C-alpha positions as CSV (number, residue, x, y, z in Angstrom):
1,X,112.9,-7.0,23.6
2,X,114.6,-3.8,24.5
3,X,116.0,-4.7,27.9
4,X,119.5,-3.8,26.8
5,X,119.3,0.0,26.6
6,X,116.5,0.3,29.2
7,X,118.4,-1.6,31.9
8,X,121.6,0.4,31.2
9,X,119.7,3.6,31.6
10,X,118.3,2.4,34.9
11,X,121.7,1.4,36.1
12,X,123.0,4.9,35.2
13,X,120.2,6.5,37.2
14,X,121.0,4.4,40.2
15,X,124.4,6.0,40.2
16,X,126.7,3.2,38.9
17,X,128.0,5.5,36.2
18,X,129.4,7.8,38.9
19,X,131.7,5.0,40.2
20,X,135.4,5.3,39.7
21,X,138.2,2.7,39.2
22,X,141.9,2.8,40.2
23,X,144.3,4.0,37.6
24,X,146.2,1.3,35.7
25,X,149.7,0.4,36.8
26,X,152.4,2.2,34.8
27,X,154.2,-0.9,33.7
28,X,152.9,-2.6,30.5
29,X,153.5,-6.3,30.0
30,X,152.5,-8.5,27.1
31,X,150.5,-11.6,28.0
32,X,151.6,-14.7,26.0
33,X,149.3,-17.5,24.9
34,X,149.4,-20.2,27.5
35,X,148.6,-23.3,25.4
36,X,147.4,-24.6,22.0
37,X,144.5,-26.5,23.5
38,X,141.9,-23.8,23.1
39,X,139.1,-24.7,20.6
40,X,140.0,-21.6,18.6
41,X,143.3,-20.2,17.2
42,X,145.4,-18.0,19.6
43,X,148.1,-15.5,18.9
44,X,151.5,-17.1,19.7
45,X,153.2,-13.8,20.3
46,X,150.6,-12.6,22.7
47,X,149.0,-9.2,22.9
48,X,149.6,-6.1,25.1
49,X,147.8,-6.2,28.4
50,X,148.6,-3.0,30.4
51,X,147.1,-4.2,33.7
52,X,146.9,-7.6,35.5
53,X,144.1,-10.0,34.4
54,X,142.8,-9.6,38.0
55,X,142.5,-5.9,37.6
56,X,140.2,-6.4,34.5
57,X,138.2,-9.0,36.3
58,X,137.7,-6.8,39.3
59,X,136.6,-3.9,37.1
60,X,133.9,-6.0,35.4
61,X,130.3,-4.9,36.0
62,X,126.9,-5.9,34.8
63,X,125.7,-4.2,31.6
64,X,122.1,-5.0,32.6
65,X,121.1,-8.1,30.6
66,X,122.0,-11.6,31.9
67,X,124.3,-14.0,30.1
68,X,123.0,-14.4,26.6
69,X,120.3,-11.8,27.3
70,X,121.6,-10.1,24.2
71,X,121.4,-13.1,21.8
72,X,124.2,-13.8,19.3
73,X,123.2,-14.7,15.8
74,X,124.2,-18.3,15.3
75,X,122.6,-19.1,11.9
76,X,123.1,-15.9,9.9
77,X,121.2,-15.5,6.6
78,X,122.3,-13.2,3.8
79,X,120.8,-10.9,1.1
80,X,122.4,-10.1,-2.2
81,X,123.5,-6.4,-2.6
82,X,120.3,-5.7,-4.6
83,X,118.1,-7.1,-1.9
84,X,120.0,-5.2,0.8
85,X,119.3,-1.9,-1.1
86,X,115.7,-2.2,0.0
87,X,116.7,-2.1,3.6
88,X,119.9,0.1,3.7
89,X,120.5,3.6,2.6
90,X,123.9,4.6,1.3
91,X,125.2,6.3,4.4
92,X,124.4,3.5,6.8
93,X,127.3,1.9,8.7
94,X,128.3,-1.6,7.8
95,X,131.1,-3.8,8.9
96,X,132.7,-5.5,5.9
97,X,135.2,-8.3,5.4
98,X,136.6,-10.5,2.6
99,X,137.6,-14.1,3.3
100,X,138.5,-16.7,0.7
101,X,137.3,-14.4,-2.0
102,X,133.8,-14.0,-0.4
103,X,132.7,-10.5,0.6
104,X,130.2,-10.0,3.4
105,X,128.7,-6.9,5.0
106,X,127.1,-6.8,8.4
107,X,124.8,-3.8,8.9
108,X,125.4,-2.0,12.2
109,X,121.6,-1.5,12.6
110,X,121.2,-5.3,12.8
111,X,124.3,-6.2,14.7
112,X,123.6,-3.6,17.4
113,X,120.8,-5.8,18.7
114,X,123.0,-8.9,18.9
115,X,126.7,-7.8,19.2
116,X,128.0,-11.2,17.9
117,X,127.5,-13.1,14.7
118,X,128.9,-16.6,14.6
119,X,129.5,-17.0,10.9
120,X,131.3,-19.4,8.5
121,X,133.0,-18.0,5.4
122,X,134.6,-20.3,2.9
123,X,135.0,-22.9,5.7
124,X,136.5,-20.4,8.1
125,X,134.6,-19.9,11.4
126,X,134.5,-16.3,12.4
127,X,132.9,-14.4,15.3
128,X,131.9,-11.0,14.0
129,X,131.6,-8.8,17.1
130,X,130.4,-5.2,17.7
131,X,130.2,-3.3,20.9
132,X,127.9,-0.2,20.5
133,X,129.1,1.4,23.8
134,X,132.7,1.6,22.5
135,X,132.1,1.7,18.7
136,X,134.4,-1.3,18.1
137,X,133.8,-3.9,15.4
138,X,136.3,-6.8,15.3
139,X,136.3,-10.2,13.7
140,X,137.9,-13.2,15.4
141,X,138.7,-16.7,14.3
142,X,136.5,-19.0,16.4
143,X,137.6,-22.4,15.4
144,X,135.2,-25.1,16.5
145,X,133.3,-23.0,19.1
146,X,130.8,-20.2,19.2
147,X,130.9,-17.0,21.2
148,X,128.1,-15.5,23.2
149,X,127.5,-12.2,25.1
150,X,128.3,-12.5,28.8
151,X,126.2,-9.6,29.8
152,X,129.1,-8.0,31.6
153,X,131.3,-5.1,30.6
154,X,134.8,-3.7,31.4
155,X,135.6,-0.2,30.3
156,X,132.1,-0.1,28.8
157,X,133.3,-2.8,26.4
158,X,131.5,-6.1,25.5
159,X,132.8,-9.1,27.3
160,X,132.2,-12.2,25.2
161,X,132.7,-15.8,26.2
162,X,133.3,-19.0,24.3
163,X,130.6,-21.6,24.7
164,X,133.0,-24.6,24.9
165,X,135.2,-23.5,27.9
166,X,133.4,-20.4,29.2
167,X,136.6,-18.3,28.9
168,X,135.7,-14.6,29.0
169,X,137.3,-12.1,26.6
170,X,136.8,-8.3,26.6
171,X,136.4,-7.5,22.9
172,X,139.0,-4.7,22.7
173,X,141.6,-6.4,24.8
174,X,141.0,-9.7,22.9
175,X,142.7,-11.6,25.7
176,X,141.0,-14.0,28.1
177,X,140.6,-12.6,31.6
178,X,138.5,-15.4,33.2
179,X,138.3,-19.1,32.6
180,X,140.7,-21.9,31.5
181,X,142.2,-19.9,28.7
182,X,142.8,-16.7,30.6
183,X,145.9,-15.0,29.3
184,X,145.5,-16.3,25.7
185,X,145.0,-13.8,22.9
186,X,142.4,-14.4,20.2
187,X,143.4,-14.3,16.5
188,X,141.8,-11.4,14.7
189,X,140.9,-11.0,11.0
190,X,140.7,-7.8,9.0
191,X,137.3,-6.1,9.0
192,X,136.5,-2.6,7.8
193,X,134.0,-0.1,9.3
194,X,132.5,1.7,6.3
195,X,129.2,2.8,4.8
196,X,126.9,0.7,2.6
197,X,127.4,2.9,-0.4
198,X,131.2,2.7,-0.2
199,X,131.3,-1.0,0.4
200,X,128.7,-1.8,-2.3
201,X,130.7,0.2,-4.8
202,X,133.9,-1.6,-3.9
203,X,132.3,-5.1,-3.7
204,X,129.1,-5.3,-5.7
205,X,129.2,-9.0,-5.3
206,X,128.9,-8.7,-1.5
207,X,126.5,-10.8,0.6
208,X,124.7,-8.8,3.4
209,X,123.5,-10.0,6.8
210,X,119.7,-10.0,6.6
211,X,117.0,-9.4,9.2
212,X,116.2,-13.1,9.1
213,X,117.9,-13.6,12.4
214,X,115.4,-15.8,14.2
215,X,114.7,-13.0,16.7
216,X,112.0,-10.4,16.8
217,X,113.8,-7.0,16.9
218,X,113.0,-3.6,15.5
219,X,115.8,-3.5,13.0
220,X,114.6,-0.2,11.6
221,X,116.1,1.7,14.5
222,X,119.2,1.8,16.6
223,X,118.5,2.0,20.4
224,X,121.6,4.1,21.1
225,X,121.1,6.8,18.5
226,X,122.5,7.0,15.0
227,X,125.6,7.4,13.0
228,X,124.1,9.2,10.0
229,X,124.6,11.8,11.4
230,X,126.0,10.9,14.8
231,X,123.5,11.5,17.5
232,X,122.3,10.2,20.9
233,X,125.0,8.1,22.6
234,X,127.2,8.2,19.5
235,X,127.6,12.0,19.5
236,X,131.2,13.0,20.2
237,X,130.5,14.7,23.6
238,X,127.8,12.3,24.8
239,X,128.2,11.2,28.4
240,X,129.4,7.7,29.2
241,X,127.0,5.2,30.7
242,X,129.6,3.3,32.7
243,X,132.8,4.0,34.5
244,X,136.2,3.2,33.0
245,X,139.6,2.3,34.4
246,X,141.4,5.3,32.9
247,X,140.2,8.6,31.5
248,X,142.0,10.8,29.0
249,X,140.5,14.2,27.8
250,X,142.9,14.8,24.9
251,X,140.0,14.1,22.5
252,X,136.2,14.1,22.9
253,X,135.1,10.7,24.5
254,X,133.3,9.4,21.4
255,X,135.8,10.8,18.8
256,X,136.9,8.0,16.4
257,X,140.5,6.8,16.5
258,X,142.1,4.0,14.4
259,X,144.0,1.9,16.9
260,X,146.4,-1.0,16.7
261,X,148.3,-3.0,19.3
262,X,151.1,-5.6,19.3
263,X,152.7,-7.6,22.1
264,X,154.7,-4.6,23.2
265,X,152.9,-1.4,22.1
266,X,149.6,0.3,21.3
267,X,149.0,3.3,19.0
268,X,146.0,5.4,18.0
269,X,145.5,7.8,15.1
270,X,142.5,10.2,15.1
271,X,140.5,9.4,12.0
272,X,139.8,13.0,11.1
273,X,143.5,13.8,11.3
274,X,144.3,10.8,9.1
275,X,141.7,11.9,6.6
276,X,143.5,15.2,6.2
277,X,147.1,13.9,6.2
278,X,146.5,10.7,4.3
279,X,149.7,9.2,5.9
280,X,150.9,9.5,9.5
281,X,153.8,7.9,11.4
282,X,154.6,7.4,15.0
283,X,157.7,5.9,16.6
284,X,158.1,4.8,20.2
285,X,160.8,3.1,22.3
286,X,159.9,-0.4,21.1
287,X,158.1,0.0,17.8
288,X,157.2,2.3,14.9
289,X,153.9,2.5,13.1
290,X,152.6,3.9,9.8
291,X,148.9,4.8,9.3
292,X,147.3,5.2,5.9
293,X,144.0,6.6,5.0
294,X,141.7,4.6,2.8
295,X,139.4,6.9,0.7
296,X,137.7,3.8,-0.8
297,X,136.1,2.9,2.5
298,X,136.8,6.1,4.5
299,X,138.8,4.2,7.1
300,X,142.4,3.8,8.1
301,X,145.0,1.0,8.1
302,X,147.9,0.7,10.5
303,X,151.1,-1.1,9.7
304,X,154.1,-2.0,11.8
305,X,157.3,0.0,11.0
306,X,158.1,2.7,8.5
307,X,159.1,2.6,4.8
308,X,159.8,4.8,1.9
309,X,157.4,2.7,-0.3
310,X,154.4,4.4,-1.8
311,X,151.0,2.9,-0.8
312,X,147.6,3.0,-2.5
313,X,144.3,2.0,-1.0
314,X,142.7,-0.8,-3.0
315,X,139.5,-1.3,-0.9
316,X,138.3,-4.5,0.7
317,X,140.9,-7.2,1.2
318,X,143.4,-8.6,3.7
319,X,145.3,-5.3,4.1
320,X,143.3,-2.8,1.9
321,X,146.6,-1.4,0.6
322,X,149.0,-2.1,-2.3
323,X,152.7,-1.1,-1.8
324,X,155.1,-0.1,-4.5
325,X,158.7,1.3,-4.8
326,X,159.9,-0.2,-1.6
327,X,159.5,-2.7,1.2
328,X,155.8,-3.4,2.1
329,X,154.9,-3.2,5.8
330,X,153.2,-5.8,7.9
331,X,149.6,-5.1,8.8
332,X,148.9,-4.4,12.5
333,X,145.2,-5.3,12.1
334,X,143.8,-1.9,13.2
335,X,140.2,-1.1,13.9
336,X,138.1,2.0,14.7
337,X,137.2,2.8,18.4
338,X,135.8,5.5,20.5
339,X,138.7,7.4,22.1
340,X,137.5,7.0,25.7
341,X,137.5,3.2,25.2
342,X,141.0,3.1,23.6
343,X,142.4,5.2,26.4
344,X,140.7,3.2,29.0
345,X,142.4,0.0,27.8
346,X,145.7,1.5,26.6
347,X,146.5,4.5,28.8
348,X,150.1,4.6,27.7
349,X,149.2,4.3,24.0
350,X,151.2,6.4,21.5
351,X,148.8,8.9,20.0
352,X,149.1,11.2,17.0
353,X,147.7,14.5,18.0
């Protein structure tokens, strides 16, 4: 089935991509978790939500496929690293994580067709999520439920739902906007966007999501283009397929930033700038942040606060960084995103130019 991309192209031709949305209100207010009764862990401190939940719900639009028209992988099967070498070349994008000492890699070329993998690692239930339209890969604790693809988008971003209560969550916002747990923030887990070669070198014991998904898909190609090199929809100046709630032209739309957010602030560091500087800092009225480049996985990590401590990238792990000579900083659980999507959700985000 290739209804995903085809339907979105048809929608674009019908003129939906030319629609516009009202600008976000200037005030930014954190939304706090409402209760502990959700079937998944929630973030007690809440997470920044720059607009009202109704604003996001009103901005939702169909991405083309119906609910579960893009099928999540609910029974993932895994290869060894040697087996995965037959399918992946070294430069291909993977999403990697380590939980309870177990390393796993999820090839972008597989996940692009499903957007959600409901996995269990060492007894921990995780939803590994990827939105190809915003270039965002984020892992969430899912407790005793599973997540599915709603078929709707906001700011071009995947809206997922939990199958127990039908609460809807935009992936980047990671806060419920519809359903009984609207306003509650999902608990994220560290996950790295890297390449197969870099991840394999760092974790040769890794397990790799296989093409044995239970669905007939052409996993030899990406329907949106490619990351090696970036082409098609993923090219930095490619046009957007859907409207967004806020636009910002300080960077090309699909330029990669490393973003992080807390209950009170959001911050973004262009990945290319971070590669060159190795360490960047930003301070705002409520919080300060430090970003560190990770040459092991060619990614970035964002931490809350500033410190005189030295830091060294150590590769896959909870923070990916070892501190020495001073106080360590708390991880802000950052992730890579296309600039247009980050700016659409967080228009008042602090940005390192």
